[in-house]
VOGU-3710 file (C-alpha; in Angstrom, 3 decimals, decimal comma):
1> mklqvgvkal> 187,437/116,666/80,809  186,170/119,988/82,164  188,774/122,453/83,473  188,132/124,799/86,405  190,360/127,160/88,395  189,990/127,460/92,148  191,487/129,904/94,629  192,147/129,208/98,314  193,574/131,344/101,111  195,731/130,407/104,064
11> ikndqekylf> 194,730/133,381/106,216  197,020/134,559/109,005  195,938/136,755/111,915  197,912/139,097/114,187  198,585/136,248/116,649  200,478/134,267/113,966  197,668/131,699/113,666  195,874/130,548/110,537  192,181/130,075/109,846  191,084/126,476/109,248
21> mlrtkimdge> 187,493/125,480/108,600  185,785/122,117/108,972  183,845/121,388/105,793  180,182/120,465/105,981  180,363/118,253/102,896  182,300/114,992/102,714  184,105/114,893/99,363  184,588/111,892/97,080  187,075/109,442/98,558  186,848/110,868/102,091
31> keacwdipgg> 185,488/108,984/105,085  184,799/112,096/107,143  184,725/115,838/106,659  188,135/117,488/106,357  189,525/120,714/107,680  190,309/123,086/104,842  190,844/126,774/104,150  188,412/129,226/102,561  188,136/129,440/98,814  186,292/128,306/95,737
41> riepeeilfd> 186,112/128,425/91,966  186,578/131,552/89,903  183,734/132,653/87,672  184,160/133,291/83,920  185,953/136,603/83,280  186,586/137,094/87,026  190,053/138,289/88,031  191,878/135,911/90,409  192,276/138,468/93,203  188,601/139,460/92,913
51> alkreineet> 187,595/135,807/93,156  189,801/135,359/96,221  188,274/138,413/97,955  184,752/137,255/97,079  185,269/133,697/98,313  186,892/134,825/101,564  184,082/137,261/102,227  181,357/134,714/101,374  182,836/131,982/103,563  184,262/133,983/106,470
61> glsithdpvl> 183,151/137,616/106,361  186,822/138,654/106,642  188,434/141,480/104,664  191,884/141,100/103,106  194,390/143,582/104,574  197,545/142,778/102,557  198,290/141,613/99,033  198,133/137,817/98,725  201,257/135,785/97,975  200,997/132,620/95,901
71> lgaqdifvpa> 201,898/129,615/98,064  201,335/126,872/95,502  199,503/125,569/92,457  198,073/122,047/92,366  196,286/119,835/89,871  193,235/118,055/91,255  191,674/115,364/89,085  188,157/114,138/89,852  187,540/111,273/87,378  183,994/110,620/88,634
81> adlhvvrlty> 183,040/114,177/87,627  185,306/114,263/84,542  186,907/117,313/86,145  190,364/118,855/86,357  190,718/121,676/88,895  193,797/123,884/89,033  193,951/125,052/92,647  195,899/128,219/93,451  196,561/128,685/97,148  197,609/132,048/98,529
91> tlqaegaanv> 198,793/133,234/101,931  197,470/136,548/103,168  196,410/138,546/106,193  192,847/139,549/106,950  190,956/141,343/109,673  187,641/140,899/111,390  185,892/138,097/113,233  185,561/134,931/111,174  182,010/133,778/110,541  181,082/130,278/109,435
101> sdehqearwm> 179,064/129,921/106,227  176,840/126,934/105,496  179,809/125,345/103,677  181,571/124,785/107,006  180,701/123,430/110,446  183,383/125,203/112,432  186,213/127,723/112,122  189,328/127,648/114,248  192,535/129,714/114,369  195,541/127,383/114,748
111> tleeakafnl> 199,257/127,259/114,194  200,371/125,100/111,281  201,671/122,509/113,741  198,353/122,390/115,593  196,470/121,987/112,303  198,596/118,995/111,262  197,019/116,998/114,119  193,589/117,320/112,435  192,067/115,572/109,425  193,246/118,089/106,818
121> dpylrkli> 192,287/118,206/103,166  195,058/116,142/101,485  195,978/118,914/99,033  196,267/121,410/101,874  198,391/118,991/103,922  200,873/118,766/101,023  201,290/122,552/101,051  201,809/123,073/104,763
//
């Protein structure tokens, strides 16, 4: 089984809302696209914080303004791909206007309670 490490960010703005993004791709086992948070896999020899900054910038165009705080670590097993992903999710603050990359259909700032009404990624739902 192949092992990968992923980093995700629950980004908070000055209005106490968080950035959620509707994925373009429907993942294995899903019936429809889920709302998720920005992030992705780290590259070999890449430092976690550098990977987090890179992924946030690639997917949103935002810049991190405060040090990230680890929210949780999760194991994700994808048997069909013979893959084990260790997902590290951080909370942090960022500034700028959020752009939408081709990995997402839409971006929306919401409270955690508002987000729970949407079809969230199951691993994200467990954390919030």
